[in-house]
N, C-alpha and C positions, 0 to 999 in steps of 0.2 A: 503495500500499500505505501510506503512512503518514497519507493522507488518512483513508482506513477508519480506521484506529487512531485518530486523533484524533476521527471522527464517534462511534465505538464507548466512547470514552472520556466525551465530551460527555452522551450517552444514558446511560452509568453513573451519572453525577454528579450529573445531574437527576433522575433514578429516586431514587435513595439519599442526595442531598443530603451526599455525601462527596468526599473529593478526596484524591489520593494524596500520601503525605509522599514528600518530593523528597531524592533524594542532594545532601549538600553538596560544595562545593569544598574544595579542602585547602590548609594553607600550611606550609611547612618552616621551623620556628623554633627556634633553639637545638638543633638535632639530634632534633626533635622533630616528627611529621606531624599536623598538629590540625584536624581537623574547622571550618570556618567558614562562617557564613550569609551572607556579603555578594557580592553578583553583580556583582563588577566588570568582570569581562570581558562579561557579558550586557548592562550597562549601555552598554557603548562599542558593542557589535553595534549594538546598537538605536541609540543615537545616530546609527552611521554608516549605518544602514539598510542593515545586511548581510542577505541571502535569510530570509526565515522562512515559515511557512506559517499561521501565525495567534498569537493570544495568549489567554492562561486564568488568571486570579487573579495579573495581572503578569508570568506568564512564558512566553517564547515557545517555539512549537513549531518545532524545527529538523531537519535531517537526522539518524537516529541516536535520534529522540526514544523513550521507555517509559513505562511507566506511573509509574514513579519516577522519571522525569529528563526532563521535559518539552522541557529546553533543548536535550537530544539530547548533552551533552559534559558533562564536569568538567573544572575548571581548576587546576593547580598551582602555586601563587607560592612564591615564596622570598625571605627578607630578608636581604641580604649588605651589609653596611656600611652598616647604616641606611636600605638602600635597597629597594623593593618591586620585584621581577620577576617576570613570568608566566615558568615555566619549559618547561610542558607542556599541551598540551589532549589530552586521550584519552577513550575511548569509555566510556558510562556503566557503573559499575562494574568498567571493567577491573582497576583496581589490586587491587580485590578477587578477581574471578574468578581472576586470574592471580598471585594471591599476592604480591603486591608488585612483578611485572613489567608492563613495559605495551612500546607497540611506538613506539620513540623516532622511527623514520621516519616513520610516519602522524602522530606528534605534531608533529614537525617540519615537516611537510607542512602542516599544519591551522594553524600559527602563520606559516608563510611566506605562504600563502594571504592572511590577513588583513594581516598586518604588513610584508610583505616586507623594507625595508631597516632596519625599524627592529629586526628579529630580529638579533642580534649576539651571538656567543659564546654561543649556546643559550639565549638567554635576550631577554627586551624588557622594558625599564625602564616601568614603571607609572606616566608621568608627569602621568595625567591625573587620578590618584585624591587625592580630598582626602575625608578621614572617618576612621571608627574601623573597627578590625577586633578583637571583643572575641573573648577566648580564654577558655574555662571555668576555673574555679577554685573552683568548688564543685558543690551539688546542681541539678539541673534543677529551675527556677522557672517557667517556661510554654512554651507552645508553640503554635503556633497551627494544629498540625494538618498543615502543607502543609512550611514550610522554616525560618521563623525562630523559634529557640530561645533565651531568656533563662535566664542561671542566677544562683543567690544570689549569688555573688562570681565576679567576672570580672576578667579584665586589659586594658584598654583600651587597644589601639596607635592613636595618636594620628598621622594620614598628612597631610601636605600637598604636594602634587604629587609624590607617592610617596615621600617622605621621611619617615622615624620622626623625628616631632620632640617625642612624650612618651608615657611609658607610666605607667598609672595603674592602682591597685588599687580596684576599683569593689565596691560592694554594692548591690544592686537590692532589697533586702528590708528594709521599716522596719516593725519588730517593736513595737509598740504594745501593751503589757499591757490597755489599757482595747479592744483591737480583736480580732476574730476572726482568728483564724490561717487564710491562704488558700494555701498550698503547694501542697495535693494537693486536685485535682479532685475526686474522691470526696468529700473532706471537704465542698466548697463544696454539692454534691447535696444531702448528708445533712444539713446545716445548715438548707438551704432547707425540706428535708422536714419537718423537726420543726418549723418555723414554720407552716406550714400543713395538716400532717394533721389539725388539729383542726376543720375546716371542714366543712360540711355537703355532703360530696363524691358521696353519692347525689343530692341537689337540683341542685346544680352538673353533673353529668354527664347527670342527665335531661334537664333544660331547657337546658342548653347546651353539653353535651359536653367540659366541661373536662377531665375525668377519665381520657379517653383520647388526648390530642395529646401531641404533641414541643414544647418552647420553648426557644428560646435566652433566655437571661439574661445579661447585660452590667452588671457590677462597672465604676464610674466611676472615672476617676483619682483622684478624692477616698477611694474606697473603700465608696461607697454603691450600693444598685442603681439602675441609671441606666436601663434599660428590659427589659422582658419581650416577647418577640415569637415569634409561630410562627414553628418552624424549618421547616415543609413549604411553608406559604403563605406568599407572600413579595409581592403584591400584593393591591390590595384587592378585584379582579377575582374572583378564585379563591378568598378569603376570603368574599366574597359569594357565591358558587356551591357551596361544597363545605363551608361552616361556619356563614355568616351573619353580618352584621356586627353585630346586635345581641348575637347570643350571645358572636361573640369577644370584642367590647368589656367583656362580663362577665366574661369568664375572666381579661382582662388586667388590667383594673380590679381584681378581688378579689386576684390574686396579687401585685399590684403595692402594695397596701393592706397586704398583711400582710407584706411583705419591704421596705418603706420605712424601717425604723428598723435594720437591719442595717448596722453598720460594721466593715467588714474593715482588715485591713494594708493599708498601700501597697506597691506593686509598681512599681519601676522600669526602663528599659530605656534605654540611653546616656543616663543621669542623668535622663531625664525621667518624670515620672508617667504610666502607660499604663493603658488599659482591658484586661478581661480579660472573655472570654465562655467560657459553659459549657454543655452540654446539660443540660434537666433534663426527664425523660420519668415522670410520674405514672400511674398505672394505677388506676381503680377497679375493683375486684371485685364486681359486684352480686350473686354467689351467698354470697361470705362477708361483704358490705357493709364490705369495708375498704380502704384505698389502699395502694398498694404503689408501691416507690421503685426504678424500672428504670434497667438500667443503660444502655438504649438505646431 
């Protein structure tokens, strides 16, 4: 049954080029329960070769997998006396659907199966974890559409071998008055549209099909446009068969030439500049001779 679900999911993704948003894990910290986007337990399971049914987008399919929870579980962690512990492994969405209640016996059985004697006093000390757990402290800044979320401001908890060593207030958005605001994806699409709408789209669409395709635009770490690619044709053979190499190159070159001077604000994650991808879908209407800015 699980394999059938995986096959259906793969077909869905291959046809529509999208993937399902995934449920986060949870952290109990200072009497709050916080969504976190660190796959600490999953990294342990993969490293120790625990049974899985396959991989997709860096996440593993396990028993109990669903469209919004491919790994098949949610982990709940807790910080006590500056130490990080695993306290529960629950079913996907269990804490939400059961209004905060969880099946403690099943959770304990799950932890026992994996950790055995390391499970003491209802918890496991996460002595293998070195890294950061970032907590929301501002508005959503970027999201990969699947799991990883970055916020404009965050509290970064820095761990070494499961011990909380430092807490930092982090700002991930560098607001430069001489650059373009990039906090909202809709803003990005609109800015691109304004830069290219003056082109001769009737000719571009008739000769190359540029006005009826979906593009992935990447803003590089330095805030400039790094690349424009097709969102639907991933390799040269498909481009050749369904679009045409010459036509494709004309569309990409035209867009890049008109977008190359854009300079956006810088976005960071874990104190490092990051790239950002977004979808741009122009549509040329031959009846009205106008270019439209489609959401999808």
